[in-house]
DOSE-193447 format. One record per atom (N, C-alpha, C, O): x, y, z; residue in three letters; atom name. Coordinates in steps of 0.1 Angstrom, whole numbers, plus 5000, padded with zeros to 4 digits. Example, Ala and Ser with C-alpha at 12.3 -4.5 7.8 and 13.67 -1.06 7.14 Angstrom:
BEGIN
X=5132; Y=4943; Z=5078; r=Ala; a=N
X=5123; Y=4955; Z=5078; r=Ala; a=CA
X=5132; Y=4967; Z=5078; r=Ala; a=C
X=5142; Y=4967; Z=5085; r=Ala; a=O
X=5128; Y=4978; Z=5071; r=Ser; a=N
X=5137; Y=4989; Z=5071; r=Ser; a=CA
X=5129; Y=5000; Z=5079; r=Ser; a=C
X=5134; Y=5011; Z=5080; r=Ser; a=O
***
This chain:
BEGIN
X=3691; Y=3929; Z=8280; r=Met; a=N
X=3693; Y=3943; Z=8282; r=Met; a=CA
X=3696; Y=3950; Z=8269; r=Met; a=C
X=3704; Y=3944; Z=8261; r=Met; a=O
X=3691; Y=3961; Z=8266; r=Phe; a=N
X=3693; Y=3967; Z=8253; r=Phe; a=CA
X=3704; Y=3978; Z=8254; r=Phe; a=C
X=3705; Y=3985; Z=8264; r=Phe; a=O
X=3712; Y=3979; Z=8244; r=Ala; a=N
X=3723; Y=3989; Z=8244; r=Ala; a=CA
X=3733; Y=3987; Z=8255; r=Ala; a=C
X=3737; Y=3997; Z=8261; r=Ala; a=O
X=3737; Y=3975; Z=8258; r=Gln; a=N
X=3746; Y=3972; Z=8269; r=Gln; a=CA
X=3760; Y=3974; Z=8263; r=Gln; a=C
X=3763; Y=3969; Z=8252; r=Gln; a=O
X=3769; Y=3980; Z=8271; r=Asp; a=N
X=3783; Y=3982; Z=8266; r=Asp; a=CA
X=3791; Y=3969; Z=8269; r=Asp; a=C
X=3794; Y=3966; Z=8280; r=Asp; a=O
X=3794; Y=3962; Z=8258; r=Ile; a=N
X=3800; Y=3949; Z=8260; r=Ile; a=CA
X=3815; Y=3950; Z=8262; r=Ile; a=C
X=3822; Y=3940; Z=8265; r=Ile; a=O
X=3821; Y=3962; Z=8261; r=Leu; a=N
X=3835; Y=3964; Z=8263; r=Leu; a=CA
X=3838; Y=3968; Z=8277; r=Leu; a=C
X=3850; Y=3970; Z=8281; r=Leu; a=O
X=3828; Y=3969; Z=8286; r=Val; a=N
X=3831; Y=3972; Z=8300; r=Val; a=CA
X=3836; Y=3959; Z=8307; r=Val; a=C
X=3829; Y=3948; Z=8306; r=Val; a=O
X=3847; Y=3959; Z=8313; r=Cys; a=N
X=3853; Y=3948; Z=8320; r=Cys; a=CA
X=3848; Y=3947; Z=8335; r=Cys; a=C
X=3846; Y=3958; Z=8341; r=Cys; a=O
X=3845; Y=3935; Z=8340; r=Pro; a=N
X=3841; Y=3934; Z=8354; r=Pro; a=CA
X=3851; Y=3940; Z=8364; r=Pro; a=C
X=3848; Y=3944; Z=8375; r=Pro; a=O
X=3864; Y=3942; Z=8360; r=Cys; a=N
X=3874; Y=3947; Z=8368; r=Cys; a=CA
X=3873; Y=3963; Z=8369; r=Cys; a=C
X=3880; Y=3969; Z=8377; r=Cys; a=O
X=3865; Y=3968; Z=8360; r=Gly; a=N
X=3863; Y=3983; Z=8360; r=Gly; a=CA
X=3870; Y=3989; Z=8348; r=Gly; a=C
X=3868; Y=4001; Z=8345; r=Gly; a=O
X=3879; Y=3982; Z=8341; r=Gly; a=N
X=3886; Y=3987; Z=8329; r=Gly; a=CA
X=3878; Y=3986; Z=8317; r=Gly; a=C
X=3866; Y=3984; Z=8317; r=Gly; a=O
X=3884; Y=3987; Z=8305; r=Arg; a=N
X=3878; Y=3986; Z=8292; r=Arg; a=CA
X=3885; Y=3975; Z=8284; r=Arg; a=C
X=3897; Y=3973; Z=8284; r=Arg; a=O
X=3877; Y=3967; Z=8278; r=Arg; a=N
X=3882; Y=3956; Z=8269; r=Arg; a=CA
X=3884; Y=3963; Z=8255; r=Arg; a=C
X=3879; Y=3973; Z=8252; r=Arg; a=O
X=3892; Y=3956; Z=8247; r=Ser; a=N
X=3894; Y=3960; Z=8234; r=Ser; a=CA
X=3894; Y=3948; Z=8224; r=Ser; a=C
X=3897; Y=3937; Z=8228; r=Ser; a=O
X=3889; Y=3950; Z=8212; r=Val; a=N
X=3889; Y=3940; Z=8202; r=Val; a=CA
X=3903; Y=3938; Z=8196; r=Val; a=C
X=3908; Y=3948; Z=8191; r=Val; a=O
X=3908; Y=3926; Z=8197; r=Val; a=N
X=3921; Y=3924; Z=8192; r=Val; a=CA
X=3921; Y=3916; Z=8179; r=Val; a=C
X=3931; Y=3916; Z=8171; r=Val; a=O
X=3910; Y=3909; Z=8176; r=Ala; a=N
X=3909; Y=3902; Z=8163; r=Ala; a=CA
X=3894; Y=3899; Z=8160; r=Ala; a=C
X=3886; Y=3898; Z=8169; r=Ala; a=O
X=3891; Y=3898; Z=8148; r=Phe; a=N
X=3878; Y=3894; Z=8143; r=Phe; a=CA
X=3880; Y=3883; Z=8133; r=Phe; a=C
X=3886; Y=3885; Z=8123; r=Phe; a=O
X=3874; Y=3871; Z=8137; r=Val; a=N
X=3876; Y=3859; Z=8128; r=Val; a=CA
X=3863; Y=3857; Z=8121; r=Val; a=C
X=3853; Y=3854; Z=8127; r=Val; a=O
X=3863; Y=3858; Z=8108; r=Ala; a=N
X=3851; Y=3856; Z=8100; r=Ala; a=CA
X=3850; Y=3842; Z=8093; r=Ala; a=C
X=3839; Y=3838; Z=8089; r=Ala; a=O
X=3861; Y=3835; Z=8092; r=Asp; a=N
X=3862; Y=3822; Z=8086; r=Asp; a=CA
X=3858; Y=3812; Z=8096; r=Asp; a=C
X=3865; Y=3811; Z=8107; r=Asp; a=O
X=3848; Y=3803; Z=8093; r=Ala; a=N
X=3843; Y=3793; Z=8103; r=Ala; a=CA
X=3854; Y=3783; Z=8106; r=Ala; a=C
X=3855; Y=3779; Z=8118; r=Ala; a=O
X=3862; Y=3779; Z=8096; r=Gly; a=N
X=3873; Y=3769; Z=8099; r=Gly; a=CA
X=3883; Y=3775; Z=8108; r=Gly; a=C
X=3888; Y=3768; Z=8117; r=Gly; a=O
X=3887; Y=3787; Z=8106; r=Gln; a=N
X=3897; Y=3793; Z=8115; r=Gln; a=CA
X=3892; Y=3795; Z=8129; r=Gln; a=C
X=3899; Y=3793; Z=8138; r=Gln; a=O
X=3879; Y=3799; Z=8130; r=Ala; a=N
X=3873; Y=3801; Z=8143; r=Ala; a=CA
X=3873; Y=3788; Z=8150; r=Ala; a=C
X=3876; Y=3787; Z=8162; r=Ala; a=O
X=3869; Y=3777; Z=8144; r=His; a=N
X=3868; Y=3764; Z=8150; r=His; a=CA
X=3882; Y=3760; Z=8155; r=His; a=C
X=3884; Y=3755; Z=8166; r=His; a=O
X=3892; Y=3761; Z=8146; r=Ser; a=N
X=3906; Y=3758; Z=8150; r=Ser; a=CA
X=3911; Y=3766; Z=8162; r=Ser; a=C
X=3918; Y=3760; Z=8170; r=Ser; a=O
X=3908; Y=3779; Z=8162; r=Leu; a=N
X=3912; Y=3787; Z=8173; r=Leu; a=CA
X=3906; Y=3783; Z=8186; r=Leu; a=C
X=3912; Y=3783; Z=8196; r=Leu; a=O
X=3893; Y=3780; Z=8185; r=Leu; a=N
X=3886; Y=3776; Z=8198; r=Leu; a=CA
X=3891; Y=3763; Z=8203; r=Leu; a=C
X=3893; Y=3761; Z=8215; r=Leu; a=O
X=3894; Y=3753; Z=8194; r=Val; a=N
X=3900; Y=3741; Z=8198; r=Val; a=CA
X=3913; Y=3743; Z=8205; r=Val; a=C
X=3916; Y=3737; Z=8215; r=Val; a=O
X=3922; Y=3751; Z=8198; r=Thr; a=N
X=3935; Y=3754; Z=8204; r=Thr; a=CA
X=3934; Y=3760; Z=8218; r=Thr; a=C
X=3943; Y=3757; Z=8226; r=Thr; a=O
X=3924; Y=3769; Z=8220; r=Leu; a=N
X=3923; Y=3775; Z=8233; r=Leu; a=CA
X=3916; Y=3766; Z=8243; r=Leu; a=C
X=3914; Y=3770; Z=8255; r=Leu; a=O
X=3911; Y=3755; Z=8239; r=Gly; a=N
X=3904; Y=3746; Z=8248; r=Gly; a=CA
X=3890; Y=3750; Z=8251; r=Gly; a=C
X=3885; Y=3747; Z=8262; r=Gly; a=O
X=3884; Y=3757; Z=8242; r=Leu; a=N
X=3870; Y=3762; Z=8244; r=Leu; a=CA
X=3861; Y=3754; Z=8236; r=Leu; a=C
X=3865; Y=3748; Z=8226; r=Leu; a=O
X=3848; Y=3753; Z=8239; r=Pro; a=N
X=3838; Y=3746; Z=8231; r=Pro; a=CA
X=3838; Y=3751; Z=8217; r=Pro; a=C
X=3836; Y=3763; Z=8215; r=Pro; a=O
X=3839; Y=3742; Z=8207; r=Ala; a=N
X=3840; Y=3746; Z=8193; r=Ala; a=CA
X=3828; Y=3742; Z=8185; r=Ala; a=C
X=3825; Y=3747; Z=8174; r=Ala; a=O
X=3820; Y=3733; Z=8191; r=Asp; a=N
X=3808; Y=3728; Z=8183; r=Asp; a=CA
X=3796; Y=3736; Z=8188; r=Asp; a=C
X=3795; Y=3740; Z=8199; r=Asp; a=O
X=3787; Y=3738; Z=8178; r=Ser; a=N
X=3775; Y=3746; Z=8182; r=Ser; a=CA
X=3766; Y=3737; Z=8190; r=Ser; a=C
X=3766; Y=3725; Z=8190; r=Ser; a=O
X=3757; Y=3743; Z=8198; r=Ala; a=N
X=3748; Y=3737; Z=8207; r=Ala; a=CA
X=3737; Y=3730; Z=8199; r=Ala; a=C
X=3733; Y=3735; Z=8188; r=Ala; a=O
X=3732; Y=3719; Z=8203; r=Thr; a=N
X=3721; Y=3712; Z=8196; r=Thr; a=CA
X=3709; Y=3713; Z=8205; r=Thr; a=C
X=3709; Y=3712; Z=8217; r=Thr; a=O
X=3698; Y=3716; Z=8199; r=Phe; a=N
X=3685; Y=3718; Z=8206; r=Phe; a=CA
X=3675; Y=3708; Z=8199; r=Phe; a=C
X=3676; Y=3705; Z=8188; r=Phe; a=O
X=3665; Y=3704; Z=8207; r=Ala; a=N
X=3654; Y=3696; Z=8202; r=Ala; a=CA
X=3646; Y=3705; Z=8193; r=Ala; a=C
X=3644; Y=3717; Z=8195; r=Ala; a=O
X=3641; Y=3699; Z=8182; r=Pro; a=N
X=3632; Y=3706; Z=8173; r=Pro; a=CA
X=3620; Y=3712; Z=8180; r=Pro; a=C
X=3614; Y=3705; Z=8189; r=Pro; a=O
X=3615; Y=3723; Z=8175; r=Ala; a=N
X=3603; Y=3729; Z=8180; r=Ala; a=CA
X=3591; Y=3720; Z=8177; r=Ala; a=C
X=3591; Y=3713; Z=8167; r=Ala; a=O
X=3581; Y=3720; Z=8186; r=Arg; a=N
X=3569; Y=3712; Z=8184; r=Arg; a=CA
X=3557; Y=3720; Z=8189; r=Arg; a=C
X=3559; Y=3730; Z=8197; r=Arg; a=O
X=3545; Y=3716; Z=8184; r=Asp; a=N
X=3533; Y=3723; Z=8189; r=Asp; a=CA
X=3530; Y=3719; Z=8203; r=Asp; a=C
X=3534; Y=3708; Z=8207; r=Asp; a=O
X=3524; Y=3728; Z=8211; r=Pro; a=N
X=3521; Y=3724; Z=8225; r=Pro; a=CA
X=3509; Y=3714; Z=8224; r=Pro; a=C
X=3502; Y=3713; Z=8215; r=Pro; a=O
X=3508; Y=3706; Z=8235; r=Pro; a=N
X=3497; Y=3696; Z=8235; r=Pro; a=CA
X=3484; Y=3704; Z=8235; r=Pro; a=C
X=3482; Y=3714; Z=8242; r=Pro; a=O
X=3474; Y=3698; Z=8228; r=Gln; a=N
X=3461; Y=3704; Z=8228; r=Gln; a=CA
X=3451; Y=3696; Z=8236; r=Gln; a=C
X=3449; Y=3684; Z=8233; r=Gln; a=O
X=3445; Y=3702; Z=8245; r=Ala; a=N
X=3435; Y=3695; Z=8253; r=Ala; a=CA
X=3422; Y=3694; Z=8245; r=Ala; a=C
X=3418; Y=3703; Z=8237; r=Ala; a=O
X=3415; Y=3683; Z=8247; r=Glu; a=N
X=3402; Y=3681; Z=8240; r=Glu; a=CA
X=3392; Y=3691; Z=8247; r=Glu; a=C
X=3391; Y=3691; Z=8259; r=Glu; a=O
X=3385; Y=3698; Z=8239; r=Leu; a=N
X=3374; Y=3707; Z=8244; r=Leu; a=CA
X=3361; Y=3702; Z=8241; r=Leu; a=C
X=3358; Y=3697; Z=8230; r=Leu; a=O
X=3352; Y=3702; Z=8251; r=Ala; a=N
X=3338; Y=3697; Z=8249; r=Ala; a=CA
X=3329; Y=3709; Z=8245; r=Ala; a=C
X=3324; Y=3716; Z=8253; r=Ala; a=O
X=3328; Y=3711; Z=8231; r=Trp; a=N
X=3320; Y=3722; Z=8226; r=Trp; a=CA
X=3305; Y=3719; Z=8227; r=Trp; a=C
X=3297; Y=3728; Z=8229; r=Trp; a=O
X=3301; Y=3706; Z=8226; r=Glu; a=N
X=3287; Y=3702; Z=8227; r=Glu; a=CA
X=3283; Y=3697; Z=8240; r=Glu; a=C
X=3276; Y=3687; Z=8241; r=Glu; a=O
X=3288; Y=3703; Z=8251; r=Asp; a=N
X=3285; Y=3697; Z=8264; r=Asp; a=CA
X=3270; Y=3700; Z=8268; r=Asp; a=C
X=3267; Y=3712; Z=8269; r=Asp; a=O
X=3262; Y=3690; Z=8270; r=Pro; a=N
X=3248; Y=3692; Z=8273; r=Pro; a=CA
X=3245; Y=3697; Z=8287; r=Pro; a=C
X=3234; Y=3700; Z=8291; r=Pro; a=O
X=3255; Y=3699; Z=8296; r=Ala; a=N
X=3253; Y=3703; Z=8309; r=Ala; a=CA
X=3249; Y=3717; Z=8310; r=Ala; a=C
X=3246; Y=3723; Z=8320; r=Ala; a=O
***
């Protein structure tokens, strides 16, 4: 969704920003302290889709 207000709380109130952590080490430490996932997700590398063999010279 475009231009969604991320400060709207599900309870109907408004959220507020209390801190902005720009240092990766501090962010990792804070997430671990709070018991939240601190490691980035890992994904399989992108690959080409399978290519079906095409019969260009089909005598039928």
